[in-house]
C-alpha positions in Angstrom: -0.1 -0.2 0.0 1.1 3.2 -0.8 2.1 5.6 2.2 0.0 8.0 2.8 1.3 11.5 3.1 0.1 14.3 5.7 -0.9 17.4 4.1 0.5 19.6 7.1 3.9 18.0 6.2 4.1 19.6 2.9 2.3 22.8 3.7 3.4 25.5 0.8 4.3 28.2 2.7 3.7 30.8 -0.4 1.8 30.7 -3.6 4.4 29.0 -5.3 4.0 26.4 -3.7 0.3 25.9 -3.2 0.9 25.9 -7.1 2.7 23.3 -7.5 1.2 21.6 -4.9 -2.3 21.3 -6.6 -0.8 20.6 -9.9 1.2 17.2 -7.9 -2.2 16.9 -7.0 -4.2 16.6 -10.6 -1.5 14.4 -11.5 -2.0 12.1 -9.0 -5.9 12.7 -9.5 -5.2 11.5 -13.5 -3.7 7.8 -12.5 -6.9 7.3 -10.5 -8.8 8.6 -13.2 -10.1 5.4 -14.1 -10.8 3.8 -11.0 -12.4 7.1 -9.8 -14.8 6.9 -13.0 -16.0 2.6 -12.0 -16.7 4.2 -8.7 -19.0 6.7 -10.0 -20.5 4.3 -12.2 -21.5 2.0 -9.3 -22.8 4.8 -7.9 -25.3 5.6 -10.3 -26.3 2.1 -10.7 -27.2 1.6 -7.2 -29.1 5.0 -7.4 -31.4 3.5 -9.6 -29.7 4.6 -13.8 -29.8 0.7 -15.1 -29.4 1.9 -18.4 -26.1 1.4 -20.4 -26.5 3.3 -22.9 -27.6 6.7 -20.7 -24.9 5.6 -18.5 -22.3 6.2 -21.2 -23.7 9.7 -22.2 -23.4 11.1 -18.8 -19.5 9.5 -18.4 -19.4 10.8 -22.1 -17.7 6.9 -22.5 -18.6 4.2 -25.0 -20.2 1.4 -23.8 -17.6 -1.1 -23.8 -16.4 1.0 -21.2 -19.6 1.3 -19.2 -19.6 -2.6 -19.0 -16.1 -2.8 -17.6 -16.8 -0.4 -14.9 -19.7 -2.0 -14.2 -18.0 -5.5 -13.9 -15.4 -4.3 -12.1 -17.0 -3.3 -9.2 -19.1 -6.6 -9.3 -22.0 -5.6 -11.1 -23.4 -7.7 -14.0 -25.4 -4.9 -16.1 -26.8 -8.1 -18.5 -28.5 -9.8 -15.6 -31.9 -9.1 -15.3 -32.8 -10.3 -11.9 -30.5 -8.2 -10.4 -31.8 -6.3 -7.1 -34.2 -3.2 -7.7 -32.8 0.3 -7.8 -34.3 0.9 -4.3 -32.0 -1.7 -3.0 -28.5 -0.2 -1.4 -24.9 -2.0 -2.6 -23.6 -4.5 -0.2 -21.7 -3.1 2.5 -18.0 -1.9 2.3 -15.5 -0.4 4.4 -14.2 2.9 3.6 -11.0 2.6 1.9 -8.7 4.5 3.5 -6.3 5.5 0.2 -9.3 6.7 -1.8 -10.5 8.5 1.1 -6.8 9.8 1.2 -7.1 10.1 -2.4 -10.5 13.2 -1.6 -8.9 14.9 1.2 -6.0 15.5 -1.0 -8.2 16.3 -4.0 -9.7 19.0 -1.7 -6.6 20.5 0.2 -4.9 21.2 -3.4 -8.3 22.9 -4.3 -8.9 25.0 -1.4 -4.8 26.0 0.2 -4.8 28.8 -2.7 -7.7 30.1 -0.9 -6.0 30.3 2.5 -3.2 32.3 1.5 -4.5 35.5 2.5 -4.5 37.4 5.8 -8.2 37.8 6.2 -8.8 34.0 4.1 -12.9 33.8 4.5 -14.8 31.4 6.8 -16.2 29.1 4.4 -13.0 29.0 2.9 -11.2 28.1 6.3 -14.4 25.6 7.2 -13.1 23.8 4.1 -9.5 24.1 4.3 -10.2 22.5 7.9 -12.5 20.6 6.8 -9.9 18.9 3.9 -7.3 18.2 6.8 -9.9 16.2 9.1 -10.6 13.8 6.0 -6.5 13.1 6.0 -6.3 12.3 9.6 -9.9 10.1 9.3 -8.1 8.4 6.8 -5.1 7.8 8.5 -6.8 6.2 11.5 -8.5 3.9 9.1 -5.3 2.8 7.8 -3.6 2.5 10.6 -5.1 0.0 13.3 -2.2 0.6 15.7 0.6 3.3 16.9 2.4 5.5 19.0 0.7 9.0 16.8 -2.8 7.5 16.2 -4.2 9.4 19.3 -2.7 12.6 17.9 -4.1 12.6 14.8 -7.4 11.6 16.6 -7.0 14.9 18.7 -6.2 16.9 15.7 -9.5 15.5 13.8 -11.2 16.6 16.6 -9.3 20.1 16.3 -9.8 20.2 13.0 -13.9 19.4 13.5 -14.2 22.3 16.1 -12.5 25.2 14.1 -14.7 24.3 11.0 -17.8 24.0 13.0 -17.0 27.7 14.9 -16.2 28.9 11.1 -19.6 27.4 9.9 -21.4 29.3 12.6 -19.5 32.7 12.0 -20.4 32.2 8.0 -24.0 31.6 9.1 -24.2 34.4 11.8 -23.7 36.7 9.1 -26.6 35.8 6.9 -29.3 36.0 9.5 -30.4 38.3 12.0 -30.8 38.1 15.8 -35.0 37.6 15.4 -34.5 34.4 13.0 -31.6 33.0 15.2 -33.2 33.4 18.5 -36.4 31.3 16.6 -33.9 28.7 15.4 -32.7 28.4 18.9 -36.4 28.1 20.5 -37.3 25.8 17.8 -34.3 23.7 18.6 -35.4 23.4 22.4 -38.9 22.8 22.1 -38.5 19.9 19.0 -36.1 18.2 21.8 -38.7 18.7 24.4 -41.0 16.9 22.3 -38.7 14.3 21.7 -38.9 13.7 25.6 -35.6 14.8 25.6 -34.2 16.8 28.4 -32.2 20.1 27.6 -30.4 23.0 29.6 -32.4 25.7 30.2 -29.4 27.5 31.8 -25.7 26.6 33.4 -23.4 28.3 35.9 -20.2 28.8 35.0 -16.7 29.3 36.9 -14.5 31.2 35.0 -10.6 30.8 36.4 -9.0 34.2 35.6 -5.8 34.4 33.6 -2.6 35.4 35.2 -4.1 35.8 39.3 -5.9 32.2 39.0 -9.4 34.2 40.9 -13.0 32.5 40.2 -15.5 34.5 39.1 -19.3 33.3 38.2 -20.7 33.5 35.1 -24.4 32.7 34.4 -25.4 31.8 30.4 -29.2 31.3 29.3 -32.0 32.0 27.0 -33.7 35.2 27.0 -38.0 35.3 27.2 -37.9 37.9 25.9 -35.8 41.0 23.4 -36.1 37.9 21.4 -37.3 35.2 22.8 -34.6 32.2 22.4 -31.6 34.8 22.2 -28.9 33.9 25.0 -27.8 36.1 27.6 -24.7 36.4 29.5 -24.8 37.4 33.0 -22.0 38.3 35.4 -20.4 40.8 38.2 -17.2 40.7 36.5 -16.5 44.2 35.5 -14.0 43.3 32.0 -16.1 40.5 30.7 -18.2 42.1 27.9 -21.8 40.7 28.3 -23.1 41.8 24.4 -23.1 38.5 22.7 -23.1 38.7 18.9 -24.7 36.5 16.3 -22.0 34.1 16.1 -21.5 33.7 20.2 -25.3 33.1 20.3 -24.6 29.8 17.9 -21.7 28.8 19.5 -23.0 29.1 23.5 -25.9 27.2 22.1 -24.2 24.5 20.2 -21.9 24.0 23.7 -25.0 23.8 25.8 -27.2 20.9 23.5 -24.4 19.0 23.3 -24.0 19.3 27.1 -27.6 18.4 27.4 -26.9 15.4 25.0 -24.1 14.2 27.2 -26.5 14.2 30.0 -29.6 13.0 28.1 -27.4 10.1 27.8 -27.2 9.7 31.6 -30.4 10.0 32.5 -32.0 6.4 32.6 -34.6 5.0 29.9 -37.7 5.4 32.5 -36.7 8.5 34.6 -39.6 9.8 35.9 -40.7 13.5 35.0 -39.9 16.0 38.2 -43.2 17.2 39.8 -42.5 20.7 38.0 -42.4 19.8 34.7 -40.1 22.8 33.6 -37.5 22.3 35.5 -35.4 19.5 37.7 -32.6 19.8 40.7 -29.6 21.6 38.8 -26.6 19.2 38.2 -23.4 19.3 40.3 -21.8 21.5 37.0 -24.6 24.0 37.6 -26.4 23.6 34.5 -30.5 23.1 35.1 -31.8 20.3 32.8 -35.2 20.7 32.1 -37.7 18.4 31.1 
């Protein structure tokens, strides 16, 4: 098996390097064109396109090529008893090298957009996602090894950065009222499904330098607009004005916390006498049922 190459180990520092990296990526993709085409043919076949002529027109290839590609993927196109189109293809594990080729293709595509002082949020999200794909490929390829934990750690970090960047891009597209409605609807949907949600959280932050603790309360406002995040503290230097991106990040964090706490509740947990609020948890989070 060809060893994988970590994009971070070959990251170009300038436009010339990025252009050469993109060219090398194209060459690698060219060598895989036949395999990629066969994968696409099989995917089209399993999605319901069972006419060889239609597949040939879509791929701009001959009918013989279609027959060859399909048979290379274990499909006999002349078999009239083949499974109907609503049946999924048989299970197959993700091939690490194919996934790494996809990651490398994405990386060479988005890398030039990073060669600026202020890349856009979506460009940065695409960049971190491409590296995350490479991390997954390494983890799939190597069942054991000293660097697996480091790859897993970076995978989580890259996905976290991509999430943060996607939230900032989203925040620029909608106003406070729309984002507040989204939060309220998400909470109501979870409660309608019988899931607990985090109504508020009392946090203890540790001040850098002095190590002094101070309290911060996070929750959702009942008005102005309803569902919007509020932040309360007596600390004189903590800015409590919440931006749209802050709102999305905090609400996502509360949703994740609620999901974790839900997994700790027994399935037959009876609702408390007060259907709105249970006792605060040791973490300071108030869980609503």
